[in-house]
C-alpha positions in Angstrom: 30.8 121.2 -58.1 32.3 118.4 -60.1 29.1 116.2 -61.2 31.6 113.1 -61.1 33.0 112.8 -57.7 31.8 114.3 -54.3 33.2 117.7 -53.1 36.7 117.3 -51.7 35.1 118.2 -48.2 33.2 115.0 -48.0 36.8 113.1 -48.4 38.5 115.0 -46.0 35.6 114.6 -43.2 35.7 111.0 -44.5 39.3 110.5 -43.5 38.9 112.4 -40.6 36.7 110.2 -39.1 38.3 107.0 -40.6 41.3 108.2 -38.2 39.0 108.7 -35.4 37.3 105.4 -36.0 40.8 103.6 -36.3 41.9 105.2 -32.9 38.6 104.1 -30.9 39.2 100.7 -32.4 42.5 100.0 -31.2 41.1 101.3 -27.7 38.8 98.6 -28.2 36.0 101.2 -27.9 34.2 100.6 -31.4 31.7 98.2 -30.6 31.1 99.2 -27.0 32.0 95.8 -25.2 31.4 95.5 -21.4 33.7 97.2 -19.6 34.8 96.9 -15.4 32.4 99.3 -13.6 35.1 101.8 -12.6 36.1 102.7 -16.1 32.9 102.7 -17.5 31.9 106.3 -17.1 35.4 107.7 -18.6 34.8 105.9 -21.5 31.2 106.3 -22.4 32.1 109.5 -24.2 34.3 107.5 -26.8 31.9 104.4 -27.1 29.4 107.1 -28.2 31.4 108.6 -30.8 32.5 105.1 -32.0 29.1 104.2 -32.7 28.5 107.7 -34.3 31.4 107.4 -36.9 30.7 103.4 -37.5 27.2 104.7 -38.5 28.7 107.5 -40.4 30.9 105.4 -43.1 27.7 103.6 -44.0 26.0 107.0 -44.9 29.4 108.1 -46.7 29.4 104.8 -49.1 25.7 105.5 -49.8 26.2 109.2 -50.5 29.1 108.2 -53.1 26.9 105.6 -54.5 24.3 108.0 -55.1 26.7 110.4 -56.7 28.3 108.1 -58.9 24.7 106.9 -60.4 23.5 110.5 -60.5 26.3 111.4 -62.8 26.8 108.3 -64.9 25.4 107.9 -68.6 22.7 105.3 -68.8 22.6 102.9 -71.8 19.3 103.2 -73.7 20.1 100.3 -76.3 21.1 97.6 -73.9 19.1 95.5 -71.6 19.6 93.1 -69.1 18.3 89.3 -68.8 18.8 87.2 -65.5 18.2 83.7 -64.9 17.5 82.9 -61.1 17.6 79.5 -59.1 20.0 76.4 -57.9 20.2 75.5 -61.9 20.8 78.7 -63.2 24.6 78.1 -63.9 24.0 74.5 -64.8 21.3 75.3 -66.8 23.3 77.9 -68.9 26.4 75.8 -68.6 24.2 73.7 -71.5 22.9 76.5 -73.5 25.7 79.1 -73.9 28.8 79.0 -75.9 31.1 79.9 -73.3 31.8 78.2 -70.1 29.6 79.7 -66.9 30.1 77.0 -64.8 33.9 77.6 -64.6 33.8 81.5 -64.2 34.3 83.3 -60.9 32.1 85.8 -59.6 34.7 88.4 -60.2 35.1 87.4 -63.8 33.6 89.0 -67.1 32.7 86.6 -70.0 31.0 86.8 -73.3 29.1 83.8 -74.6 26.6 83.3 -77.3 23.4 82.0 -77.7 23.0 79.8 -81.1 20.3 77.6 -83.3 20.9 74.1 -83.9 22.6 75.0 -86.8 25.4 77.2 -85.0 23.8 80.7 -86.2 23.9 83.3 -83.0 20.2 84.1 -82.0 22.1 86.4 -79.6 25.5 87.6 -77.9 25.7 88.6 -73.9 28.2 89.8 -71.7 27.8 87.1 -68.7 28.0 88.2 -64.9 27.8 85.7 -62.0 26.7 86.6 -58.7 25.9 83.4 -56.5 22.9 81.4 -57.8 22.2 84.5 -60.3 23.5 84.8 -63.4 22.9 88.3 -65.3 23.1 88.2 -69.6 24.1 91.6 -71.0 22.7 92.1 -74.4 21.3 94.3 -77.0 17.6 95.7 -75.7 15.7 94.7 -78.5 16.8 91.2 -78.3 15.7 91.0 -75.0 12.4 89.7 -75.1 12.7 86.9 -77.8 16.3 85.4 -76.0 14.9 85.1 -72.9 11.9 83.4 -74.0 14.1 81.0 -76.6 15.7 80.3 -72.8 12.9 79.7 -70.7 11.5 77.1 -73.7 14.4 74.4 -72.7 14.3 75.3 -68.7 11.8 72.3 -68.3 12.9 70.5 -64.8 15.9 73.0 -64.1 15.6 74.8 -60.9 15.9 78.4 -62.0 13.7 81.5 -63.8 14.7 83.3 -67.0 13.1 86.5 -67.0 13.8 90.2 -68.3 15.7 92.3 -65.8 15.4 95.5 -67.7 13.0 96.9 -65.6 15.2 96.3 -62.4 18.8 97.0 -63.7 20.3 99.6 -65.7 23.7 99.8 -67.4 26.0 102.7 -67.7 29.0 102.9 -69.8 32.3 103.5 -68.2 35.1 105.1 -70.3 37.7 104.2 -67.7 36.3 101.3 -65.1 38.9 101.9 -62.6 39.8 98.1 -62.2 43.3 97.4 -63.1 42.6 94.0 -65.0 40.7 93.0 -68.2 37.2 91.2 -68.1 36.7 91.5 -64.4 33.8 92.5 -62.2 33.1 94.2 -59.1 30.3 93.9 -56.8 29.2 96.1 -53.8 26.6 95.3 -51.2 24.1 96.6 -52.9 24.4 94.6 -55.9 25.8 96.8 -58.4 28.6 95.2 -60.5 31.4 97.4 -62.1 33.0 95.4 -65.0 35.8 95.7 -67.1 36.5 95.0 -70.8 40.2 95.2 -72.5 42.7 98.0 -72.4 42.0 100.8 -74.7 44.3 103.7 -75.6 46.0 103.0 -72.0 42.5 103.1 -70.1 40.1 99.9 -69.4 36.5 101.3 -70.6 33.8 98.9 -69.2 30.2 99.3 -67.8 27.8 99.7 -64.7 25.4 97.1 -63.9 23.2 99.5 -61.5 20.0 98.3 -59.4 16.8 100.0 -60.1 15.4 102.1 -63.1 14.9 105.4 -62.0 18.2 107.4 -64.4 17.7 109.1 -67.1 19.4 107.0 -70.6 21.2 108.6 -72.8 21.9 107.8 -76.7 25.0 109.4 -76.5 26.3 106.7 -73.7 25.5 103.6 -76.2 27.6 105.6 -79.0 30.5 105.7 -76.7 29.9 102.0 -75.6 29.5 100.6 -79.0 32.5 102.5 -79.8 34.6 101.0 -77.6 33.7 97.3 -78.5 34.2 98.6 -82.3 37.6 99.9 -81.1 38.5 96.6 -79.3 36.9 94.6 -82.4 34.2 92.8 -80.1 31.4 92.1 -81.9 27.5 91.8 -80.7 24.3 90.5 -82.5 21.1 93.3 -83.0 17.8 92.7 -84.2 19.0 92.6 -87.7 22.1 90.4 -87.4 20.0 87.6 -85.9 20.8 83.9 -87.3 23.3 86.0 -89.9 26.4 84.8 -88.2 28.3 81.7 -86.4 30.5 83.0 -84.0 33.9 82.7 -85.5 32.2 85.0 -88.3 32.1 87.7 -85.9 35.4 86.6 -84.2 33.6 85.5 -81.4 36.3 82.5 -80.5 39.2 85.3 -80.6 37.7 87.5 -78.3 36.9 84.7 -75.6 32.9 84.2 -76.5 33.7 80.4 -77.1 34.7 77.3 -74.8 36.0 74.5 -77.1 36.1 72.1 -73.9 33.2 73.2 -72.1 30.7 70.3 -73.4 27.4 70.3 -75.1 25.4 73.2 -76.3 22.9 74.1 -79.2 25.1 74.3 -82.5 28.0 73.3 -80.9 28.9 70.6 -83.5 28.7 73.2 -86.0 31.2 75.7 -84.1 33.4 73.1 -83.6 33.6 71.8 -87.0 34.5 75.1 -88.1 37.2 75.4 -85.4 39.2 72.3 -85.7 38.6 71.1 -89.5 40.2 73.5 -91.8 40.5 77.3 -92.1 38.2 80.0 -90.7 37.6 81.8 -94.2 35.2 84.7 -93.1 36.2 87.1 -90.1 35.1 90.5 -88.6 37.3 93.4 -89.8 36.9 97.0 -88.6 35.9 99.8 -91.3 35.0 103.5 -91.3 32.8 105.5 -93.3 32.2 109.2 -94.1 29.1 111.0 -95.2 25.7 111.8 -94.5 24.3 108.3 -95.2 23.6 106.1 -92.5 24.8 102.5 -92.4 23.2 99.8 -90.3 23.8 96.5 -89.0 22.7 93.9 -91.5 23.7 95.7 -94.7 25.4 94.1 -97.5 29.2 94.9 -97.9 30.2 94.7 -101.5 33.9 94.1 -103.2 34.7 96.2 -106.6 34.6 93.8 -109.4 32.4 91.0 -107.7 29.3 92.3 -108.4 27.3 89.3 -108.9 26.5 88.8 -105.0 27.5 90.5 -101.7 31.1 90.1 -100.2 30.0 90.2 -96.8 27.4 92.1 -94.2 27.8 95.1 -91.5 27.9 93.3 -88.3 27.8 96.3 -85.9 27.6 100.0 -86.9 27.6 103.2 -84.9 27.7 106.5 -85.4 30.5 108.7 -83.3 31.8 111.9 -83.4 30.5 112.4 -87.1 32.2 109.1 -88.3 30.6 105.8 -88.6 32.6 102.9 -87.3 31.9 99.4 -88.4 32.7 96.0 -87.8 32.3 94.1 -91.0 32.1 90.6 -92.1 34.1 89.7 -94.9 36.1 86.4 -96.6 39.8 86.7 -95.1 41.4 86.5 -99.0 39.3 89.3 -100.0 39.8 91.6 -97.0 43.5 91.2 -97.0 43.7 91.7 -100.4 45.9 94.9 -101.4 43.7 97.6 -103.2 40.3 95.6 -102.3 37.5 98.5 -102.5 34.2 97.8 -100.0 31.4 99.4 -100.4 27.8 99.5 -98.9 25.0 100.7 -101.2 21.9 102.6 -100.6 19.4 104.9 -102.2 22.0 107.5 -102.6 24.6 105.6 -103.8 27.5 103.4 -102.9 29.1 104.5 -99.7 33.0 103.6 -99.8 34.5 101.9 -97.0 37.9 101.9 -95.3 38.7 98.4 -94.2 41.3 97.7 -91.6 42.3 94.6 -89.6 40.8 94.0 -85.9 43.2 94.9 -82.9 44.2 91.1 -82.8 45.3 88.3 -85.3 42.4 87.0 -87.7 44.3 83.8 -88.2 44.3 82.8 -84.7 42.8 79.8 -83.6 41.0 80.1 -80.2 40.9 83.3 -78.2 43.9 85.6 -78.8 43.8 86.3 -74.9 44.9 83.5 -73.5 
């Protein structure tokens, strides 16, 4: 049996009882309404059948949900922060780099938490449902980010908590959603989120209630490879406070709003946007060999050995090759014949640097 979808028999059964249920609905029998005494007896079997199929449909939904959760590949390197309460949205609006108040429950957004100097402490995928907001980020940054946010709650009617024990995340090579950066919630409080189009598909992730599924590092590799291919950088522990949002293209991929109002570091971020040219951006890169490259390592430009040219923002090993997003001066990265390396004890590892799949010279989100 294919582990990624229910057996065909269940689909056939579902459509059979769906057709019967529709017939009963048209007969006005599904809810078992009061009937004239003369007709009650002959309709009684249909009423019972209506109740049966009504309950069976709910069981079918639970079966499919269970099947999907059992076959999904759950992430081990990503976690969830929850912000709950009447003031959750208002509070996050004053703390994050993107517009939380203006997002609908069906939208997925990215946002960053900055220091007063505009340096990123963390980056998030933001999901919103009623008075609850979920912040998806690298798991090793969850505790520090939740603590940092909690420091500023003060009199706001909300609570910040680490939800990693209550929710799990799973990568979806194809989210099944038709529009980018969207979220679909189900009745159990699970969410399916889409990213952006990649090789004719729309990858994404699931936020699933509970914490009983086996986590697999291979799923993290697939997820982070998809992010690298989309040119979406994120903050992990080695890169905390290394970059301003523009340096990792966060403004280009929709992680910054320049009209939402104040938040920590907003003046620095706005100044870089409105005054002058953004001189440093993230570029895609690949590296081969057995030596592992990690986020936070220096990147060197041949001929300029006095100081590093930039740094590795993200790194993932996928199918025997290392895929990176590296922060570099735009002029150096676009220089013909420029040679970049990462150095370690084994020597210099050559990088093949390429532009991301969008224009690094644009100001503001390239998707708007």
